[in-house]
VEXDREN-2710 file (C-alpha; in Angstrom, 1 decimal):
% VEXDREN-2710
k/r/px/py/pz
1/UNK/-14.8/66.5/9.9
2/UNK/-11.1/66.0/9.0
3/UNK/-10.5/64.5/12.4
4/UNK/-13.3/62.0/11.8
5/UNK/-12.0/61.1/8.4
6/UNK/-8.5/60.6/9.8
7/UNK/-10.0/58.3/12.5
8/UNK/-11.8/56.2/10.0
9/UNK/-8.6/56.1/7.9
10/UNK/-6.6/54.9/10.9
11/UNK/-9.2/52.1/11.6
12/UNK/-9.0/51.0/8.0
13/UNK/-5.3/50.8/8.1
14/UNK/-5.5/48.8/11.3
15/UNK/-7.9/46.3/9.7
16/UNK/-5.7/46.1/6.7
17/UNK/-2.7/45.5/8.8
18/UNK/-4.6/42.9/10.8
19/UNK/-5.7/41.1/7.7
20/UNK/-2.1/41.3/6.3
21/UNK/-0.8/39.7/9.6
22/UNK/-3.3/36.9/9.4
23/UNK/-2.5/36.2/5.7
24/UNK/1.2/36.3/6.6
25/UNK/0.5/33.7/9.3
26/UNK/-1.1/31.5/6.6
27/UNK/1.9/31.9/4.4
28/UNK/4.3/31.0/7.2
29/UNK/2.5/27.9/8.4
30/UNK/0.6/26.6/5.4
31/UNK/1.4/22.9/6.2
32/UNK/0.0/23.3/9.7
33/UNK/-3.3/24.6/8.4
34/UNK/-3.5/21.6/6.0
35/UNK/-3.0/19.1/8.8
36/UNK/-5.7/20.9/10.9
37/UNK/-8.2/20.4/8.0
38/UNK/-7.7/16.7/7.9
39/UNK/-8.3/16.0/11.6
40/UNK/-12.0/15.3/11.4
41/UNK/-11.7/13.2/8.3
42/UNK/-8.9/11.1/9.9
43/UNK/-11.1/10.5/12.9
44/UNK/-13.9/9.3/10.5
45/UNK/-11.4/7.0/8.8
46/UNK/-10.2/5.5/12.2
47/UNK/-13.9/5.1/13.2
48/UNK/-14.6/3.2/10.0
49/UNK/-11.6/0.9/10.5
50/UNK/-12.8/0.3/14.1
51/UNK/-16.3/-0.6/12.8
52/UNK/-14.7/-2.9/10.3
53/UNK/-12.7/-4.6/13.0
54/UNK/-15.8/-5.1/15.1
55/UNK/-17.5/-6.7/12.0
56/UNK/-14.6/-9.1/11.8
57/UNK/-14.5/-10.0/15.5
58/UNK/-16.1/-13.4/15.0
59/UNK/-13.6/-14.3/12.3
60/UNK/-10.7/-13.0/14.5
61/UNK/-12.0/-15.1/17.4
62/UNK/-12.1/-18.2/15.2
63/UNK/-8.5/-17.6/14.1
64/UNK/-7.4/-17.1/17.7
65/UNK/-9.0/-20.5/18.7
66/UNK/-7.3/-22.2/15.7
67/UNK/-4.0/-20.7/16.7
68/UNK/-4.4/-21.9/20.3
69/UNK/-5.2/-25.4/19.1
70/UNK/-2.2/-25.4/16.8
71/UNK/0.0/-24.3/19.8
72/UNK/-1.3/-27.2/21.8
73/UNK/-0.5/-29.7/19.0
74/UNK/2.9/-28.1/18.6
75/UNK/3.7/-28.7/22.3
76/UNK/2.6/-32.3/22.0
77/UNK/4.9/-32.9/19.0
78/UNK/7.9/-31.3/20.8
79/UNK/7.4/-33.7/23.6
80/UNK/7.2/-36.6/21.2
81/UNK/10.4/-35.6/19.5
82/UNK/12.2/-35.3/22.9
83/UNK/11.1/-38.8/23.8
84/UNK/12.3/-40.2/20.4
85/UNK/15.6/-38.4/20.8
86/UNK/16.1/-40.1/24.2
87/UNK/15.5/-43.5/22.5
88/UNK/18.1/-42.6/19.8
89/UNK/20.7/-41.9/22.5
90/UNK/19.9/-45.3/24.1
91/UNK/20.2/-47.1/20.8
92/UNK/23.5/-45.4/20.0
93/UNK/25.0/-46.4/23.4
94/UNK/23.8/-50.0/22.9
95/UNK/25.3/-50.1/19.4
96/UNK/28.7/-49.0/20.7
97/UNK/28.6/-51.9/23.2
98/UNK/27.5/-54.5/20.7
99/UNK/30.2/-53.5/18.2
100/UNK/32.7/-55.1/20.5
101/UNK/30.8/-58.4/20.1
102/UNK/30.3/-58.2/16.4
103/UNK/33.1/-60.7/15.6
104/UNK/30.5/-63.4/16.4
105/UNK/27.5/-64.2/14.2
106/UNK/25.2/-63.7/17.2
107/UNK/26.8/-60.4/18.1
108/UNK/26.5/-59.3/14.4
109/UNK/22.8/-60.2/14.3
110/UNK/22.2/-58.2/17.5
111/UNK/24.1/-55.3/16.2
112/UNK/22.0/-55.3/13.0
113/UNK/18.8/-55.5/15.0
114/UNK/19.9/-52.5/17.1
115/UNK/20.8/-50.6/13.9
116/UNK/17.4/-51.4/12.4
117/UNK/15.6/-50.3/15.6
118/UNK/17.6/-47.0/15.6
119/UNK/16.8/-46.4/11.9
120/UNK/13.1/-47.0/12.6
121/UNK/13.3/-44.6/15.5
122/UNK/15.0/-42.1/13.3
123/UNK/12.2/-42.4/10.8
124/UNK/9.6/-41.7/13.5
125/UNK/11.7/-38.7/14.7
126/UNK/11.8/-37.3/11.2
127/UNK/8.0/-37.8/10.8
128/UNK/7.4/-36.0/14.1
129/UNK/9.7/-33.2/13.1
130/UNK/7.8/-32.9/9.8
131/UNK/4.5/-32.8/11.6
132/UNK/5.9/-30.1/13.9
133/UNK/6.9/-28.0/10.9
134/UNK/3.5/-28.5/9.3
135/UNK/1.8/-27.2/12.5
136/UNK/4.2/-24.2/12.6
137/UNK/3.5/-23.4/9.0
138/UNK/-0.3/-23.5/9.7
139/UNK/0.2/-21.1/12.6
140/UNK/2.4/-18.8/10.5
141/UNK/-0.4/-18.7/7.8
142/UNK/-2.8/-17.4/10.4
143/UNK/-0.3/-14.9/11.8
144/UNK/0.6/-13.7/8.4
145/UNK/-3.1/-13.3/7.4
146/UNK/-3.7/-11.2/10.6
147/UNK/-0.6/-9.1/9.9
148/UNK/-1.6/-8.6/6.3
149/UNK/-5.1/-7.3/7.4
150/UNK/-3.5/-5.0/9.9
151/UNK/-1.2/-3.6/7.2
152/UNK/-4.2/-3.0/5.0
153/UNK/-6.0/-1.0/7.7
154/UNK/-2.9/1.1/8.3
155/UNK/-2.5/1.8/4.6
156/UNK/-6.2/2.9/4.4
157/UNK/-5.7/5.4/7.2
158/UNK/-2.5/6.8/5.7
159/UNK/-4.1/7.0/2.2
160/UNK/-7.0/9.1/3.6
161/UNK/-4.5/11.5/5.1
162/UNK/-2.6/11.8/1.9
163/UNK/-5.8/12.3/-0.2
164/UNK/-7.2/15.1/2.1
165/UNK/-3.8/16.8/2.2
166/UNK/-3.7/16.8/-1.6
167/UNK/-7.2/18.3/-1.7
168/UNK/-6.2/21.1/0.7
169/UNK/-3.1/21.8/-1.4
170/UNK/-5.4/22.6/-4.3
171/UNK/-7.0/25.6/-2.3
172/UNK/-5.4/29.0/-2.2
173/UNK/-4.4/30.4/1.2
174/UNK/-7.0/33.2/0.9
175/UNK/-9.8/30.6/0.2
176/UNK/-8.8/28.8/3.4
177/UNK/-8.8/32.0/5.4
178/UNK/-12.2/33.1/4.1
179/UNK/-13.6/29.7/5.0
180/UNK/-13.0/30.3/8.7
181/UNK/-15.8/31.6/10.8
182/UNK/-13.6/33.6/13.2
183/UNK/-10.0/34.2/14.2
184/UNK/-10.6/32.0/17.3
185/UNK/-11.5/29.1/15.1
186/UNK/-8.3/29.6/13.1
187/UNK/-6.1/29.6/16.2
188/UNK/-8.0/26.6/17.7
189/UNK/-7.1/24.7/14.6
190/UNK/-3.4/25.6/15.1
191/UNK/-3.4/24.1/18.6
192/UNK/-4.2/20.7/17.1
193/UNK/-1.6/20.9/14.4
194/UNK/1.3/19.5/16.4
195/UNK/-0.8/16.6/17.7
196/UNK/-1.9/15.8/14.1
197/UNK/1.7/15.8/12.9
198/UNK/2.7/13.4/15.6
199/UNK/-0.2/11.1/14.8
200/UNK/0.7/11.0/11.1
201/UNK/4.4/10.4/12.0
202/UNK/3.4/7.6/14.4
203/UNK/1.1/6.1/11.7
204/UNK/4.1/6.0/9.2
205/UNK/6.4/4.3/11.8
206/UNK/3.7/1.8/12.7
207/UNK/3.1/1.0/9.0
208/UNK/6.8/0.5/8.5
209/UNK/7.1/-1.8/11.5
210/UNK/4.0/-3.8/10.4
211/UNK/5.5/-4.3/7.0
212/UNK/8.9/-5.4/8.4
213/UNK/7.1/-7.9/10.7
214/UNK/5.1/-9.3/7.8
215/UNK/8.3/-9.7/5.6
216/UNK/10.1/-11.4/8.5
217/UNK/7.2/-13.9/9.0
218/UNK/7.1/-14.6/5.3
219/UNK/10.8/-15.3/5.3
220/UNK/10.4/-17.6/8.3
221/UNK/7.7/-19.4/6.4
222/UNK/10.0/-20.0/3.4
223/UNK/12.8/-21.2/5.7
224/UNK/10.4/-23.7/7.3
225/UNK/9.3/-24.9/3.9
226/UNK/13.0/-25.5/2.9
227/UNK/13.6/-27.3/6.2
228/UNK/10.5/-29.4/5.5
229/UNK/11.9/-30.4/2.1
230/UNK/15.2/-31.4/3.7
231/UNK/13.4/-33.5/6.2
232/UNK/11.4/-35.2/3.4
233/UNK/14.7/-36.1/1.7
234/UNK/16.1/-37.3/5.0
235/UNK/13.1/-39.5/5.5
236/UNK/13.4/-41.1/2.1
237/UNK/17.1/-41.8/2.7
238/UNK/16.3/-43.3/6.1
239/UNK/13.7/-45.6/4.6
240/UNK/16.3/-46.8/2.0
241/UNK/18.9/-47.3/4.8
242/UNK/16.3/-49.4/6.7
243/UNK/15.7/-51.6/3.8
244/UNK/19.5/-52.0/3.2
245/UNK/20.0/-53.0/6.9
246/UNK/17.2/-55.6/6.7
247/UNK/18.6/-56.9/3.4
248/UNK/22.1/-57.2/4.9
249/UNK/20.8/-59.3/7.7
250/UNK/19.0/-61.6/5.3
251/UNK/22.1/-61.9/3.1
252/UNK/24.4/-62.6/6.0
253/UNK/22.1/-65.3/7.4
254/UNK/21.9/-66.9/4.0
255/UNK/25.7/-66.8/3.5
256/UNK/26.5/-68.2/7.0
257/UNK/23.4/-70.5/7.2
258/UNK/23.3/-69.3/10.8
259/UNK/26.6/-71.0/11.5
260/UNK/29.3/-69.4/13.6
261/UNK/31.9/-71.4/11.8
262/UNK/30.8/-70.1/8.4
263/UNK/30.7/-66.6/9.7
264/UNK/34.3/-67.0/11.0
265/UNK/35.3/-68.1/7.4
266/UNK/33.7/-64.9/6.0
267/UNK/35.7/-62.9/8.4
268/UNK/38.9/-64.6/7.3
269/UNK/38.0/-63.8/3.7
270/UNK/37.3/-60.2/4.5
271/UNK/40.7/-60.0/6.2
272/UNK/42.5/-61.5/3.2
273/UNK/40.6/-59.1/0.9
274/UNK/41.8/-56.2/3.0
275/UNK/45.4/-57.3/3.2
276/UNK/45.4/-57.9/-0.6
277/UNK/44.1/-54.4/-1.2
278/UNK/46.7/-52.9/1.2
279/UNK/49.6/-54.6/-0.5
280/UNK/48.4/-53.8/-4.0
281/UNK/47.8/-50.1/-3.1
282/UNK/51.3/-49.7/-1.6
283/UNK/53.0/-51.3/-4.6
284/UNK/51.0/-49.4/-7.3
285/UNK/51.6/-46.0/-5.6
286/UNK/55.3/-46.5/-5.6
287/UNK/55.2/-47.7/-9.3
288/UNK/53.1/-44.8/-10.5
289/UNK/55.2/-42.2/-8.7
290/UNK/58.4/-43.6/-10.3
291/UNK/56.7/-43.4/-13.6
292/UNK/55.7/-39.8/-13.1
293/UNK/59.2/-38.8/-12.0
294/UNK/60.8/-40.5/-15.0
295/UNK/58.4/-38.5/-17.2
296/UNK/59.1/-35.3/-15.4
297/UNK/55.5/-34.8/-14.5
298/UNK/54.8/-32.5/-11.6
299/UNK/51.2/-32.5/-10.3
300/UNK/49.6/-29.4/-8.8
301/UNK/47.5/-29.9/-5.6
302/UNK/45.4/-27.7/-3.5
303/UNK/46.1/-27.3/0.2
304/UNK/42.7/-28.8/0.9
305/UNK/41.0/-31.8/-0.7
306/UNK/37.3/-31.7/-1.7
307/UNK/34.7/-34.1/-0.3
308/UNK/34.2/-37.0/-2.9
309/UNK/30.5/-37.3/-1.8
310/UNK/28.4/-35.0/0.3
311/UNK/28.9/-35.5/4.1
312/UNK/25.4/-34.4/4.9
313/UNK/24.6/-37.8/6.4
314/UNK/27.6/-37.6/8.6
315/UNK/30.4/-40.2/9.0
316/UNK/29.5/-43.7/10.0
317/UNK/33.1/-44.9/10.8
318/UNK/36.1/-42.7/11.5
319/UNK/39.8/-43.2/10.9
320/UNK/41.1/-46.0/13.3
321/UNK/37.6/-45.9/14.8
322/UNK/37.7/-47.7/18.2
323/UNK/34.0/-48.7/17.7
324/UNK/34.8/-50.3/14.3
325/UNK/33.3/-53.8/14.5
326/UNK/36.2/-55.6/12.9
327/UNK/39.0/-53.7/14.6
328/UNK/40.4/-56.8/16.2
329/UNK/41.1/-58.0/12.7
330/UNK/42.4/-54.7/11.2
331/UNK/42.4/-51.0/11.8
332/UNK/39.9/-49.0/9.8
333/UNK/42.3/-46.9/7.5
334/UNK/39.6/-44.6/6.2
335/UNK/36.4/-42.7/6.9
336/UNK/33.1/-44.2/5.8
337/UNK/30.7/-41.6/4.3
338/UNK/27.1/-42.8/4.1
339/UNK/25.6/-42.1/0.6
340/UNK/22.8/-43.6/-1.5
341/UNK/23.7/-46.5/-3.8
342/UNK/24.7/-45.1/-7.2
343/UNK/25.7/-41.6/-5.9
344/UNK/28.4/-40.0/-8.1
345/UNK/31.9/-40.1/-6.6
346/UNK/34.1/-37.0/-7.5
347/UNK/37.9/-37.2/-7.2
348/UNK/39.1/-35.2/-4.3
349/UNK/42.1/-33.7/-6.3
350/UNK/43.6/-33.8/-9.7
351/UNK/46.0/-36.8/-10.3
352/UNK/46.6/-40.0/-12.2
353/UNK/44.5/-43.2/-11.8
354/UNK/46.8/-45.8/-10.4
355/UNK/44.2/-48.5/-10.0
356/UNK/40.6/-49.0/-11.1
357/UNK/39.8/-52.5/-9.8
358/UNK/36.6/-54.2/-10.7
359/UNK/36.3/-57.2/-8.4
360/UNK/32.8/-58.3/-9.3
361/UNK/30.9/-58.9/-6.1
362/UNK/34.2/-58.5/-4.2
363/UNK/35.8/-55.3/-3.0
364/UNK/36.1/-52.8/-5.9
365/UNK/38.0/-49.6/-5.5
366/UNK/39.7/-46.7/-7.4
367/UNK/43.1/-45.3/-6.4
368/UNK/44.4/-41.8/-7.5
369/UNK/47.9/-40.6/-7.1
370/UNK/48.5/-36.8/-6.4
371/UNK/51.4/-34.6/-5.7
372/UNK/53.0/-34.0/-2.3
373/UNK/53.2/-37.7/-1.6
374/UNK/49.4/-37.9/-1.3
375/UNK/47.1/-40.5/-2.8
376/UNK/43.3/-41.2/-2.3
377/UNK/41.4/-44.5/-2.4
378/UNK/37.7/-44.8/-3.0
379/UNK/36.3/-48.2/-1.9
380/UNK/33.1/-50.2/-2.3
381/UNK/32.4/-48.6/-5.7
382/UNK/29.5/-50.0/-7.7
383/UNK/30.6/-48.4/-10.9
384/UNK/34.0/-47.3/-12.4
385/UNK/34.1/-44.5/-14.9
386/UNK/37.9/-44.2/-15.4
387/UNK/40.7/-46.3/-16.6
388/UNK/44.2/-46.8/-15.2
389/UNK/46.9/-44.2/-16.1
390/UNK/44.1/-41.7/-16.9
391/UNK/44.6/-38.1/-15.7
392/UNK/41.6/-36.8/-13.8
393/UNK/40.8/-33.3/-12.6
394/UNK/39.5/-32.2/-9.3
395/UNK/35.7/-32.7/-9.0
396/UNK/35.5/-35.1/-12.0
397/UNK/33.1/-38.0/-11.6
398/UNK/35.2/-41.2/-11.4
399/UNK/32.6/-43.8/-10.3
400/UNK/29.5/-44.5/-8.1
401/UNK/28.9/-45.4/-4.5
402/UNK/28.2/-49.0/-3.6
403/UNK/28.3/-51.0/-0.4
404/UNK/24.8/-52.5/-0.5
405/UNK/25.3/-56.2/0.5
406/UNK/25.4/-58.6/-2.4
407/UNK/25.9/-55.8/-5.1
408/UNK/28.9/-55.3/-7.4
409/UNK/31.9/-53.9/-5.6
410/UNK/30.5/-54.2/-2.1
411/UNK/32.9/-56.9/-0.9
412/UNK/32.4/-59.0/2.3
413/UNK/30.5/-58.0/5.4
414/UNK/29.6/-54.5/4.3
415/UNK/26.6/-53.1/6.2
416/UNK/25.1/-50.7/3.7
417/UNK/25.7/-48.1/1.0
418/UNK/28.7/-45.8/1.7
419/UNK/32.0/-44.6/0.4
420/UNK/35.2/-45.9/2.0
421/UNK/37.5/-42.9/1.6
422/UNK/41.2/-43.2/2.3
423/UNK/44.0/-40.6/2.2
424/UNK/47.6/-41.8/2.2
425/UNK/50.8/-39.9/2.7
426/UNK/53.9/-41.6/1.4
427/UNK/51.9/-44.8/1.2
428/UNK/50.8/-44.7/4.8
429/UNK/47.1/-44.2/5.7
430/UNK/46.4/-40.9/7.4
431/UNK/43.3/-39.3/8.8
432/UNK/41.3/-37.9/5.8
433/UNK/39.6/-35.3/8.1
434/UNK/43.0/-33.6/8.4
435/UNK/42.8/-32.8/4.6
436/UNK/39.1/-32.0/4.2
437/UNK/37.4/-28.7/4.7
END
């Protein structure tokens, strides 16, 4: 009898030890058990998402067809832009040749016609580029919508994982163990644990990548919108330039009455106007510098001048430009910066106003003397906001852009609104680009 009791006692101890071992296993790998519990529910969630995707298959197909159509339109627009760019190059080459003949009325008329044609071509190019951007924006809207839906699906799956894990966390380890039918079921669950962990980790990585792609596409969309706005502004400016060029042709024909002789007289007047300005600028600079020295005034100056108007439209004529149409009469002592009529002109550096000449419909200009033997000249101004001997600070508005034919300050034979910007060192014209950023 004692032997039998001892035997039962030993079996009970073995069972207790076995139960303790199992419970200890639960305590050592609680997270693994939790992941095992969510496997079936996760599969259900993925199945639901798959069914939802199937339900939206027709809509997805429609979006894919729309995207394909947009890509075809985009390819056509790109080809159109390439053809227009080739025309632009042709016009530019012809304009360079015609500038050499611009000292005759016929040559000037042909040059204007070429410039008008190039501007019209530029307008068509900008319109095509705007259409291209609109197509790209439409395609991005579709892509962003698809990526947004994908992000939603991935968030749903991950949310289900988190919810079920939270539910399992509410159960005690003993409750989980008791819920198992057998030890083999418990150990079968453990075999899936690593796979489940890998699946959840992959889901997190995939969600992060999908979010990053969506954010990149949204940023790309904003960039394209900004580019579209810039093109819209460029289109407006090109249309204004076109009207200015046509107006110049009309004014020139009226002034010359289609006479080569009259055109020659206009050239003579333009030359005299230029020579008068040159002589006046040289004399006034010397006079103002002597006055400053006598007063003991020392001007500070930055190493680099600032742009008096924005150079976004480029430069239409360079310093001593070999293609300048009137080069056979005089060198071009400045750079011409295209800008809309009435655009504010800001002084490139602090200094004293040596001249603020209002010549009516003739050539009006402002001259400012700086330190280090430098001075700047702003020509074809339509408005003057300063007076002579006034001290001006870097960036201060001193006047407004002119140059439109027949308007105040434009002078003779100007071809459209722009700023004639000179930099002089010791009274001698130097290349402004050597002093600008």
